[in-house]
C-alpha positions in Angstrom: 0.0 0.0 0.0 1.0 3.7 -0.4 2.0 5.6 2.7 3.9 8.8 3.7 7.0 7.8 5.6 9.2 10.0 7.7 12.6 8.4 7.0 16.0 8.5 8.7 16.9 11.6 6.6 14.1 13.5 8.3 12.3 13.9 5.0 8.8 12.7 4.1 8.6 10.2 1.2 5.6 8.6 -0.5 6.4 4.9 -0.8 5.1 1.4 -0.8 5.0 -0.5 2.5 3.3 -3.6 3.8 -0.4 -3.3 4.7 -1.0 -3.6 8.5 -3.3 -6.1 10.0 -5.7 -5.7 12.9 -4.6 -7.3 16.1 -6.5 -8.1 19.3 -9.0 -5.3 20.0 -8.1 -3.4 16.8 -9.8 -2.6 13.5 -8.2 -2.0 10.0 -9.6 1.0 8.2 -9.4 1.8 4.5 -8.6 5.5 4.7 -10.5 8.1 2.7 -9.1 11.3 4.2 -6.6 12.1 7.0 -6.4 15.2 9.1 -3.4 17.4 9.6 -2.7 18.4 13.2 -0.1 19.8 15.5 1.2 16.4 16.5 2.5 16.0 12.9 4.5 19.2 13.5 5.9 17.9 16.8 7.0 14.7 15.2 8.6 16.4 12.3 10.5 18.7 14.6 11.8 15.9 16.8 10.0 16.8 20.0 8.9 13.2 20.4 11.4 10.3 19.9 10.0 8.0 17.2 11.6 5.1 15.4 12.4 5.6 11.7 10.9 4.9 9.3 7.7 6.3 10.8 4.3 6.7 9.1 2.7 10.0 10.5 -0.9 10.9 10.6 -2.9 10.8 13.8 -6.5 11.1 12.6 -8.4 9.7 9.6 -11.8 8.8 8.3 -12.7 5.7 6.3 -14.4 2.3 6.3 -13.6 -0.6 8.5 -12.4 -3.5 6.3 -11.3 -6.0 8.9 -11.4 -6.6 12.7 -9.1 -8.3 15.1 -9.8 -10.8 17.8 -12.3 -9.5 20.4 -14.0 -7.1 18.0 -17.6 -7.5 16.8 -17.3 -8.6 13.1 -20.5 -6.6 12.4 -18.3 -3.5 12.5 -16.9 -4.4 9.1 -18.2 -1.7 6.6 -18.7 0.9 9.3 -17.9 4.5 8.5 -15.6 5.8 11.2 -13.4 8.5 12.6 -10.1 7.1 13.6 -8.0 8.5 16.4 -4.6 6.8 16.2 -1.0 7.1 17.4 0.4 6.9 13.8 -0.3 5.7 10.3 -3.1 8.0 9.1 -1.2 9.1 6.0 -1.6 5.7 4.3 -4.1 3.6 2.4 -4.9 1.5 5.5 -4.5 2.3 9.2 -5.0 0.1 12.2 -6.4 1.6 15.3 -7.9 0.5 18.7 -11.6 -0.4 18.1 -12.5 1.9 21.1 -11.0 4.9 19.1 -12.7 4.0 15.9 -15.8 6.2 16.4 -18.9 5.4 14.3 -19.7 8.5 12.3 -22.9 8.0 10.3 -24.0 11.6 10.5 -21.0 13.3 8.7 -19.2 12.8 5.4 -15.7 11.5 5.0 -14.1 14.9 4.7 -15.7 16.2 7.9 -15.0 13.0 9.7 -11.3 13.3 8.9 -11.3 17.0 10.0 -13.1 16.1 13.2 -10.0 14.2 14.4 -8.4 15.0 17.7 -9.2 18.7 17.6 -12.9 18.4 18.0 -12.9 16.1 20.9 -10.1 18.2 22.4 -12.1 21.4 22.0 -15.1 19.8 23.5 -13.2 18.5 26.6 -11.4 21.8 27.2 -14.7 23.6 27.4 -16.9 21.0 29.0 -14.8 18.4 30.9 -11.8 20.4 32.1 -12.9 24.0 32.4 -16.5 23.2 33.0 -17.8 26.4 31.4 -21.1 27.5 33.0 -23.9 29.8 31.5 -22.9 33.4 31.6 -19.2 32.9 32.2 -16.5 34.7 30.2 -14.0 32.8 28.1 -10.7 33.8 26.5 -9.3 31.4 23.8 -5.8 31.6 22.3 -5.0 30.3 18.9 -8.6 31.2 17.9 -8.0 30.8 14.2 -6.6 27.2 14.5 -8.3 23.8 14.5 -9.1 23.7 18.2 -9.7 27.4 18.6 -12.3 27.7 15.9 -14.2 24.9 17.6 -13.7 25.8 21.2 -15.4 29.1 20.7 -18.4 27.3 19.3 -18.5 24.8 22.2 -18.3 27.7 24.6 -21.4 29.2 23.0 -23.3 25.9 23.2 -22.3 25.7 26.9 -23.9 29.1 27.4 -20.8 31.4 27.8 -21.7 35.0 28.1 -18.7 36.5 26.4 -16.2 34.7 24.2 -13.0 36.5 23.2 -10.4 35.0 20.8 -6.7 35.8 20.4 -4.8 35.0 17.2 -1.1 34.9 16.2 -1.2 37.8 13.8 -3.5 40.6 12.6 -4.1 38.7 9.3 -6.1 36.0 11.2 -8.5 38.4 13.0 -11.2 38.6 10.4 -11.3 34.8 9.9 -11.5 34.0 13.6 -14.3 36.6 14.1 -16.4 34.7 11.6 -16.3 31.7 13.9 -18.6 33.3 16.5 -16.3 35.3 18.8 -17.5 38.5 20.4 -14.1 40.0 19.9 -10.8 38.8 18.3 -7.4 40.4 19.0 -3.9 39.7 17.8 -1.5 38.4 20.4 0.5 41.7 20.3 -2.5 43.7 21.3 -4.5 41.5 23.6 -3.0 42.7 26.9 -3.6 46.4 26.2 -7.0 45.9 24.6 -8.2 43.8 27.5 -6.8 46.1 30.2 -8.8 45.6 33.4 -11.0 42.8 32.0 -10.8 39.3 33.6 -12.1 35.9 32.5 -13.6 32.9 34.2 -11.9 30.5 31.7 -8.8 30.9 29.6 -7.5 28.3 27.1 -3.8 28.5 26.6 -1.8 26.4 24.1 0.9 29.1 23.7 3.2 29.0 26.8 6.0 31.3 27.9 5.2 34.9 28.8 1.7 34.6 27.3 1.0 32.0 30.0 2.0 34.4 32.7 0.0 37.2 31.2 -3.0 34.9 31.1 -2.8 34.2 34.8 -3.1 38.0 35.4 -6.3 38.0 33.3 -8.1 35.3 35.5 -11.1 36.4 37.5 -11.5 35.1 41.1 -12.1 31.4 41.0 -11.1 31.4 37.3 -9.5 28.5 35.5 -6.7 28.5 33.0 -6.4 25.3 30.9 -3.0 24.5 29.4 -2.9 22.1 26.5 0.2 23.0 24.4 3.3 25.1 24.0 3.1 26.7 20.5 5.4 29.6 21.3 8.0 27.8 23.5 8.7 24.7 25.6 10.6 26.8 28.2 8.8 26.2 31.5 7.2 29.0 33.5 6.9 29.2 37.3 3.6 29.6 39.0 3.0 30.1 42.7 0.4 27.9 44.2 0.1 30.4 47.0 -0.8 33.2 44.6 -3.4 30.9 43.0 -4.9 30.1 46.4 -5.3 33.7 47.3 -7.6 34.3 44.3 -9.2 30.8 44.3 -7.8 30.4 40.7 -6.7 27.1 39.1 -4.2 26.0 36.5 -5.4 22.8 34.8 -3.9 20.7 32.0 -5.2 18.5 29.2 -3.3 15.8 27.3 -5.5 14.0 24.8 -2.7 11.6 23.8 -2.2 10.5 27.3 -6.0 10.2 27.8 -6.1 7.9 24.8 -3.7 5.6 26.5 -5.0 5.6 30.0 -8.8 6.0 29.5 -9.6 5.7 25.8 -13.2 5.1 26.6 -13.5 8.6 28.1 -11.9 10.1 25.0 -14.3 8.2 22.8 -17.3 9.3 24.9 -16.3 12.9 24.5 -15.8 12.4 20.8 -19.4 11.0 20.5 -20.8 14.0 22.4 -18.9 16.4 20.2 -19.9 14.5 17.0 -23.6 14.8 18.0 -23.2 18.6 18.1 -21.4 18.6 14.7 -24.0 16.3 13.2 -26.9 18.5 14.3 -25.3 21.6 13.0 -24.7 23.3 16.4 -20.9 23.2 15.8 -19.3 23.6 12.4 -15.8 22.3 11.3 -14.3 24.6 8.8 -12.1 22.8 6.3 -9.9 25.4 4.6 -7.4 23.3 2.7 -7.2 19.9 1.0 -3.9 18.3 0.0 -2.8 15.3 -1.9 -0.8 12.5 -0.3 2.4 13.7 -2.1 1.9 17.1 -0.4 1.8 16.1 3.2 5.1 17.8 3.9 3.7 21.1 2.6 0.5 20.6 4.6 2.5 20.2 7.8 4.8 23.1 7.0 1.7 25.3 6.4 0.3 24.4 9.8 3.7 25.0 11.5 4.2 28.3 9.8 0.8 29.7 10.7 -0.7 29.7 7.2 -3.4 27.2 8.1 -6.7 28.5 9.4 -9.4 26.2 10.6 -8.6 22.6 9.6 -6.7 21.0 6.7 -7.0 17.5 5.4 -5.2 15.1 3.0 -7.1 13.1 0.4 -6.0 9.4 0.6 -8.5 7.2 -1.1 
């Protein structure tokens, strides 16, 4: 079968490899589309040690063509969203049956774009931050895959005011179309929000932005950390200072959740899919690439050119 392989030379190559087979508790999926996400950037840049050759791609859509031991054979033929640890940029991917989410209400393109970002955005707003009606929410990376969805999930949860922050001024108009009350560039958000505080802040940025976010928390507010786009350099936070204001710093790691409690991740994905399927939340697919252009797709995401969600056509 054809697959994109990250080789020992740190380059992506489209090549022929052996087709994987489903083991115990797994399903094999004929891939229609694969989603492009930040994990692909992290693997490319060497932030996670991976054996080479390595087939990247952490989310896909397609049809189950075979099941392993312990999986109901009736699932063969099922249209699914696949959340996987590798292998999405290939004709066939094998994934845990728990993380092959039945997706009868959306088409293959939307199912691939759904990927990790939609369940992540759902969990950030509902499971981790617990946004309540009337609360104010500040969301960084508002023009990205998670950010364009998190603002919508906040609306569904009843948030009273939702403000987005984007990496540059060129992304402001796009993010504003995704339902935000106000959208600011990262350069201006501190001055523009002077004196305003938020009940919930979503922070995938890190560094000095993370410290600035802490200053924008309302009493009993929650900041949710789920990435380090700007820098992996750690920042120090005083638990005593948090205690005085009743504020909290929380984290969310969807990859870890898939390993420790995959059924919880799958449940969140199904709740999120219901909202996408009934039109309450919209996934904006802004770019579609061919398999040979995976390297370009990942570079576009890393460089900030991607808005919303990009996908790769496989089958």
